[in-house]
N, C-alpha and C positions, 0 to 999 in steps of 0.2 A: 174739639177737633184740632184747633191750632196747637194745643199742647202735645197731642199725640203725633201730629205730623209737622212738628216745628221746622224741620229742615226743608220740607216741601214748601211751606209758606214763606220762609225767610230767604231761601236760596232758589228753589225750583221756579216759583212764580216770577220773581224778578228776571231770572235767566230766560224763561219762556217768553216773557213780554219783550225782552231785549232781542232775542233771536227772531221772533216774528216781526218786530218793528224794523230791524236791520234789513232782513230779506224782503220785506214788503217795500221798503224804500228803494232797494236795489232794483226790484222789478218795475216799480213806477218810474224810476230814473231811466231805465233802459227803454221802456215804452215811449217816454216823452222824447228822449234824445234821438231815438230811431225815427220817431214821427217827424221831428223837426228836420232831420237829415233828408228824409224822403220828400218832404214839402219843398226843401230848397234845391235838392239835387236830382230827385227822382231815382230810378233804378229799382232793383229788387230789395226785398226785406233783408235777405241774407247779406247783400252787399252793404246795406246800411248798418247792420249789426257789426260786421267786420270793421267798417270804417270807424264806428264809434269806439270799438275796443282798442283801435290803434291811435285814437285821438287822446293823447296823454293829458291834454288840458282839460277836456271834458271829464275824463276818468278821475283826475285829481280833485275836481270840484265835487263829483259824486261821492268820492271816498271821504272827503272832509266833512260833507254834510251827513254822511252815514255815521261818522264818529260822533257828531253832534247829536244825532238821534240816540246813540248809546249813552251819551252824557246826560241827556234829558231823562232817560229811564233811570239812570243812577241817582240823579237828584230827586226824582219823584219818589222812589222807594226809600231813599235816605230820610226824606222829610216826613214820610208816613210813620216813622218811628217816634214822632213827637219832639224831635230835636232839630234845630235849624241846620241846614246844610252848610258845612264848611269844608274846604279842601283838606284840612288836616284830619278830619274824621274819616276820610277815605284814603289816608296814607300819604297824601301829597304835601310833603314838607321839603322845601328846597335844601339840598345838600350837594353843593357843587363838586366836592371831592369824590363822593360816592357816585355821582352821575358820570364823572370822568372815568372812574374805574370801570363802570358798566360799558361805556363807549369803547374804552381800550380793549376790554375783553371781547366784545363783538368784532372789533377790527382784527384782533389776533386770530380769532377762530376763522374768519373769512380768508385771511392771508394763508393760513394753514391749509384750508380746503382748496383754494385755487392753486396753491403750490403743489399739493398732492395731485390734483387733476392735471396740471401742466406736466409734472414728472411722469405721470402714467400715459401721457399722450392723449388724454381725453379732450383737452383744449389745446389750441396751437397759437399761443400768444394773444396779445390784446391789441386792438386798434384804437388810437385816440379818437374821440368823437369828432374833433375838429377836422379830421381827415375826410370825414363823410359829410358833416353838416357845418354850417357857419359857426363861428365862435359865439355870436350873439345867441343863436338857437341853443347851443350847448350850455351857455351860462344861464339862460332863461330857464331851461329844463332843470338845471341843477338847483336853482333858487326855488322853483316850484316844488321840486322833490324834497328839498330841505324843509320847507314849510309843511307840505302835506303829510310827510311821514312823521312829523312831530305830533300830530293829533292822535293817531293810534298808539304811539309810544306812551303818551300821557294818559289818555282816556281809557284805553283797554287795560292798562296796568292798575288804574284806580278801581275799575269795575271788577276785574278778575282777581287781582291780588289784594288790593286795599280793601275791597268790600266783601266779595264772595269768600275768598280764601280765609280771611280773618274771622268771618262769622262761623265758617265750618270748623275752624280750629278750636273755637270756644267749646263746642259740644262733641266733636269727633276726634280731635287731636290733629297734630301737624301733618302726619303722613297721609291720612285720609283726605285732609283739606287740600294738600298739594296735588295729589293724584286726581281727585274729583274735579278740582278747578282746571287742571291741565287738560282733562278729557273734554270739559265744557269749552275750553279755549280752542281746542282742535276742532270740535264740532262747529263752532262759530265760523271757522275758516274753510269749511268743506267745499264751498263754491270756488274758492281760489285754488285749493289743493284737493281735487276730487279722487286722487289715487291713494292706495294704501301707503305707498312710499312717501308721498307728499304729506299726508295726514300724520304719519309716524314722525316725520321731521318736525312738524308743528307741535306735536305732543311732547317731543323731547325739549323743544324750545320752551314750552309751557312749564315743564318740570324744572328746567334750569332757572327760569324767571321766578317760579314759586319758591325754590330753594334759596335763591339769592335774597329774596325778600325776607324769608323766615330766618335765615342764618345771619343776615347783616342788620336786621331791624330797620332797614331803610328801603322805601319804595323808590328812592332816587336811583339806586344802582340798577334796578330792573327797568326803570324808565329809560335810563341811559343806554342799557343793552338793547332794549326793544327798538328804541329810536334809531340807534346806529345800525342795527341789523337790517331794518326796513330801508334806511337810506342807502346803505351800501349795495343792497340788492336792487335798488332802483337806478343807481348810477352806473351799474354794469348791465348792459343790455345786449340784444342780438343784432343791432344795427338798424332796426325798424324805427327807433326813436333816437333823438339827439342826446343820448346818454354820454357820460364822460368817457367811458370805455365800452367798446363793442367786441363781442366774441361771436363771430358768425356761426361757430359750431353749435351755439345754443338753440339754433333753429331745429336741430335734430332731436327727436324724442329720446333716442338712446343716450345722447350727451346729457340731456336734462336729467334723465333717470340716474346716470352714473354720478353726476354732481350731487343729486339728492342723497344717494347712497353714501357718498363720501361725507357729506354734511352729517348724516345720521350717525355714522361711525365716530366721527370727531366729536359730536355732541355727547355721545355716550361716554367717551373718555373724559370730556370736560366735566360732565355731571358727576362722574365717579371721583374725580380729583377734588371738586368742590366739597363733596360729602365727606371725603377723607380729611381734608384740611380743616373743615369746620364741624367735625363730628360732635364736639362738646359745646356748640353754640346754638342758641335758639331764642325765639321771642317769648317773653312773658305776656301772653294775650290778655291777662287781667289788667294790664296797664295800657292797652291799646284803646283809644277813645271811642272808636266806632263799634265796639263789641259790647253788648249788654247781656 
């Protein structure tokens, strides 16, 4: 059965376990945090849920622990193959220059997106966080964001690109591997992006991350891109948190959707440019250590 359904066993089962584990942890964390809030402050359950969602400190801790749950699943299934777990086996080999390129690309895309949004009148300028909150609060929020966004940048890239994508490439080729992994990546984020537009944006991000890994032979570039993307989106907020920049227009659903649409269009162009520039480049999967 394992031979007939190899992809289900090697990819489907690890992903299913990861998906269930992550969302089970999120459910438990919300129940516990809401329970603690009600015990300390009273009020209704809906008030407690909203308060916990706005508590960026609690959410940061929950998200970091969630990524550690994903890492534990990755380590478990990696060691089941009879080989000791090492970071290099799931693609994590430090390459500072590649990581800087990934960070730079994410910054460039976000600058383009917000410039277009500003030019179209979708957003009306930025407010520095210190104009709303104390400089200590803004600095603390920035440091916490810097640390907490590093976990998904590293762990999710090792799991989706370094582990899943590389394994699928071995049996199904690069195109299928990148598309399937990107779909699974988007599905994992369905709770954060429950709309078609939001999921489409995450899917495009997954495709870019997958192509970057495949074309550059370096997980560092996708880690840098993923980390910078999450960090930049955390330090630009709607004024409800002590973020570095605040855009009050972001509280409007229409503004959020237009920004997502602009992101989607820009990401499509970026993906096309990457594919054109690197059309003759790719990974020799037989030389990647975590694929057997």
